[in-house]
Every structure is written in C-alpha cells, then in structure tokens.
C-alpha positions in Angstrom: 8.7 -6.2 3.2 11.9 -6.1 1.2 12.3 -3.6 -1.7 14.4 -5.9 -3.9 11.7 -8.5 -3.7 9.1 -5.9 -5.0 11.5 -4.8 -7.8 12.2 -8.4 -8.8 8.4 -9.2 -9.0 7.9 -5.9 -11.0 10.7 -6.9 -13.4 9.1 -10.4 -14.0 5.7 -8.8 -14.6 7.1 -6.1 -17.0 8.9 -8.9 -19.0 5.6 -10.8 -19.3 4.0 -7.6 -20.5 6.7 -7.1 -23.1 6.3 -10.7 -24.1 2.6 -10.3 -24.7 3.1 -7.1 -26.8 5.7 -8.9 -28.9 3.3 -11.8 -29.4 0.5 -9.4 -30.5 2.6 -7.6 -32.9 3.8 -10.9 -34.4 0.3 -12.4 -34.4 1.6 -15.3 -32.2 0.2 -18.1 -30.4 -1.2 -16.2 -27.4 -3.0 -13.6 -29.4 -4.9 -16.4 -31.1 -6.8 -16.7 -27.9 -8.4 -13.3 -28.6 -11.1 -14.3 -31.2 -12.4 -17.4 -29.0 -12.4 -15.1 -25.9 -14.4 -12.4 -27.9 -16.8 -15.0 -29.2 -17.4 -16.4 -25.6 -18.0 -12.9 -24.3 -20.6 -12.2 -27.0 -22.4 -15.4 -26.1 -22.5 -14.5 -22.4 -24.1 -11.2 -23.1 -27.7 -10.6 -21.8 -29.9 -7.6 -21.0 -29.8 -8.6 -17.4 -26.0 -9.0 -17.1 -24.8 -6.0 -19.2 -25.8 -3.3 -16.7 -23.9 -5.0 -13.9 -20.9 -5.5 -16.2 -20.9 -1.8 -17.1 -20.8 -0.9 -13.4 -17.9 -3.1 -12.9 -16.1 -1.6 -15.8 -16.7 1.8 -14.3 -14.8 0.8 -11.2 -11.8 1.1 -13.3 -12.3 4.8 -14.1 -10.3 7.5 -12.4 -13.1 8.8 -10.2 -13.8 5.3 -8.7 -10.1 4.5 -8.3 -9.6 7.8 -6.5 -12.3 7.1 -3.9 -10.9 3.6 -3.3 -7.4 4.8 -3.0 -8.4 7.5 -0.5 -10.7 5.1 1.4 -7.8 2.8 2.2 -4.8 5.2 2.3 -6.1 8.1 4.3 -7.0 6.1 7.4 -3.7 4.3 7.4 -1.9 7.7 7.0 -3.8 9.1 10.1 -3.1 6.0 12.0 0.6 5.8 11.2 1.0 9.6 11.1 2.9 9.2 7.8 2.2 10.7 4.4 3.6 7.5 2.6 0.3 5.6 2.2 -1.4 8.5 0.6 1.7 9.2 -1.6 1.8 5.4 -2.7 -2.0 5.3 -3.5 -2.0 8.7 -5.3 0.9 7.7 -7.4 -0.6 4.4 -8.6 -3.8 6.2 -9.5 -1.9 8.9 -11.4 0.9 6.9 -13.1 -1.0 4.0 -14.6 -3.0 5.8 -17.1 0.0 7.7 -18.4 1.9 4.6 -18.9 -1.0 2.7 -20.6 -1.7 5.7 -22.9 2.0 5.9 -24.0 2.2 2.1 -24.7 -1.1 2.3 -26.7 0.4 4.9 -29.0 3.5 2.7 -29.3 1.8 -0.6 -30.2 -1.2 1.1 -32.1 -3.3 -2.0 -32.0 -6.9 -1.6 -33.4 -9.9 -2.2 -31.0 -12.2 -5.2 -31.7 -14.8 -4.4 -34.4 -17.1 -1.5 -33.3 -20.2 -3.2 -34.9 -19.9 -6.1 -32.4 -19.0 -4.1 -29.3 -21.1 -2.6 -26.5 -18.3 -0.1 -25.8 -15.9 1.2 -28.4 -13.3 3.9 -27.3 -11.4 5.5 -30.2 -7.8 5.3 -28.8 -5.7 2.2 -29.5 -6.3 -1.1 -27.7 -3.0 -2.5 -26.2 -2.9 -2.6 -23.3 -6.2 -2.1 -21.7 -6.3 1.2 -19.7 -8.9 0.0 -17.3 -6.9 -3.3 -16.6 -3.6 -1.4 -16.2 -5.1 1.2 -13.8 -7.1 -1.4 -11.8 -4.2 -3.7 -11.4 -1.8 -0.9 -10.3 -4.3 0.2 -7.6 -5.1 -3.3 -6.5 -1.4 -4.0 -6.2 -0.8 -0.8 -4.2 -3.6 -1.4 -1.8 -2.5 -5.0 -1.4 0.9 -3.9 -0.3 -0.7 -1.4 2.1 -3.0 -4.2 3.5 0.0 -6.6 4.1 1.8 -3.8 5.9 -1.2 -2.9 8.0 -2.8 -6.2 9.0 -1.3 -8.6 11.5 -3.4 -11.6 10.9 -2.3 -13.9 8.0 -5.9 -14.7 7.2 -6.9 -11.0 7.1 -3.8 -10.4 4.7 -4.9 -13.2 2.3 -8.5 -12.0 2.3 -7.3 -8.4 1.5 -5.0 -9.5 -1.3 -7.7 -11.8 -2.7 -10.2 -8.8 -2.6 -7.7 -6.7 -4.3 -7.0 -9.3 -7.1 -10.8 -9.8 -7.5 -11.3 -6.1 -8.1 -8.7 -6.1 -10.8 -10.0 -9.3 -12.4 -13.5 -8.2 -12.8 -12.6 -4.8 -14.2 -10.4 -6.3 -16.8 -12.8 -9.0 -17.8 -15.6 -6.6 -18.1 -13.7 -4.8 -20.9 -13.6 -8.2 -22.8 -17.4 -8.6 -22.2 -18.2 -5.2 -23.6 -16.1 -5.7 -26.6 -13.8 -2.8 -25.7 -10.7 -4.8 -25.5 -9.1 -8.1 -26.8 -8.2 -10.6 -24.0 -4.4 -10.0 -24.6 -5.0 -6.3 -24.0 -6.3 -7.1 -20.6 -3.6 -9.7 -19.8 -0.9 -7.0 -20.7 -2.7 -4.5 -18.7 -2.8 -6.6 -15.6 0.9 -7.3 -15.9 1.8 -3.7 -16.5 -0.4 -2.4 -13.8 0.9 -4.8 -11.2 4.5 -4.1 -12.2 3.7 -0.4 -11.7 2.1 -0.9 -8.3 5.2 -2.9 -7.1 7.6 -0.3 -8.4 5.8 2.5 -6.7 5.6 0.6 -3.4 9.3 -0.1 -3.5 10.1 3.6 -4.1 7.6 5.1 -1.6 8.0 2.3 1.1 4.6 3.1 2.6 5.2 0.7 5.5 8.1 2.9 6.8 6.8 4.9 9.7 8.3 7.9 11.5 10.1 6.9 14.8 8.1 7.6 18.0 8.9 10.9 19.8 11.4 10.6 22.6 10.1 10.4 26.0 9.8 13.5 28.0 12.6 14.1 30.4 11.8 13.3 34.0 12.2 16.0 36.7 15.3 15.5 38.9 14.8 13.9 42.3 14.1 16.4 45.1 13.0 19.1 42.6 9.9 21.0 43.6 6.9 20.3 41.3 
C-alpha cells in the first residue's frame, strides 16, 4: 500500500468537500438537491422505521465508534505485535469530530427547520459530524482490512461493509432532519480524506521485523 496513493486520494476528497462547501455558500446547483432530499426523507418516515434509523444514527457517536475501532484494531495489534493499528484507529476516532466542529463554525450553516425534524442539534449543520466521523472510521478500518486480509473477496467484503456503515449513518441524519443532504456528502468526503491521511502518516501495515534467530551452539561444544 503506497503512501502517495493514499495522500492523492485524500487530496481529491478534500477538494470535493471544499467544492461542496463553496456550492452551499453560493446556493449553487448541488445544494438545490437538499430540499427534495428532505421532502423524500419526510415521506419515508414511519413509526416502525424511525427507531431503527435512530439506532443507525447512534452508530456514528463516539461511544459506538470507539467500540468498533477497538474491536478491529486491538486484535490486529496483538497479531502483528505493533502499536500502529491501534494508533490509526484511535486517531481517526479522535480527529474527525474536531475537524467537523471547526468546519461547522467556519461555514455556520443553519440546520433544517426544527419544527420538521426528529432530531435538531443546536450547533451549525455543515458538514455532518456523524457522516464525517463514520467515514473517517470506515476508511481507517478499510485500510486495516486490506492490509490484514489475503483474499481479494474478503477484502472487497470488508471494504463494502465499511462503506455501508458510513452510508447508513450519514443517510440516517437526513431521515431524522438533523442535516441537509449536502452536509452529509461533505462529511463523507471530509471523513474519508482524514482516514486516508491518518493511514498514510501512521502506516498501520508496517510491522516490526522478526527477531534474529538464536545463535547455534558451536560443533563439538558440550550441551
């Protein structure tokens, strides 16, 4: 896995996040998708579906992300005898909320109307903190999976599971009325970029060299 490829991917994703932010501030073409997405989410709401969506949304909170990160990184750290997998997972859990909170203060976008929302946090809306944090963790765990697994099929399944986790967490925020669609899109781009940067810096796939073999006793030496 090459560091420059990870950083290149992170740069592309960061550029997309910036483009989304520019579009939102200018009330551009992409942000015009927000109202139709909000209307669709409201039509999909039901007493049966809402509790499940709330649970999916909770998977993006710090407590759940910490458990998921530890469940994957700690066994790998023990298997590889390396601190790097845990450091990678811990950093993506810790850094993403700080980045999303700083960006929210910079953009200062209002949330969707509270009267029509099932969840209405009081901080600004862009980008979605849940989407940012879940995408960062999903990306970090996907990198660990690719480094740990030998089978191509297993790698694809692990990456798909990581992407699905981030997808459902982000979309749950639109369903609940906590975020606009473009908040979530920007959060996914920002979080994935952070995950790639952390992986490139920590290089969790690097493992310590095996210990040198014990010297053999010289021939004829008494045991």
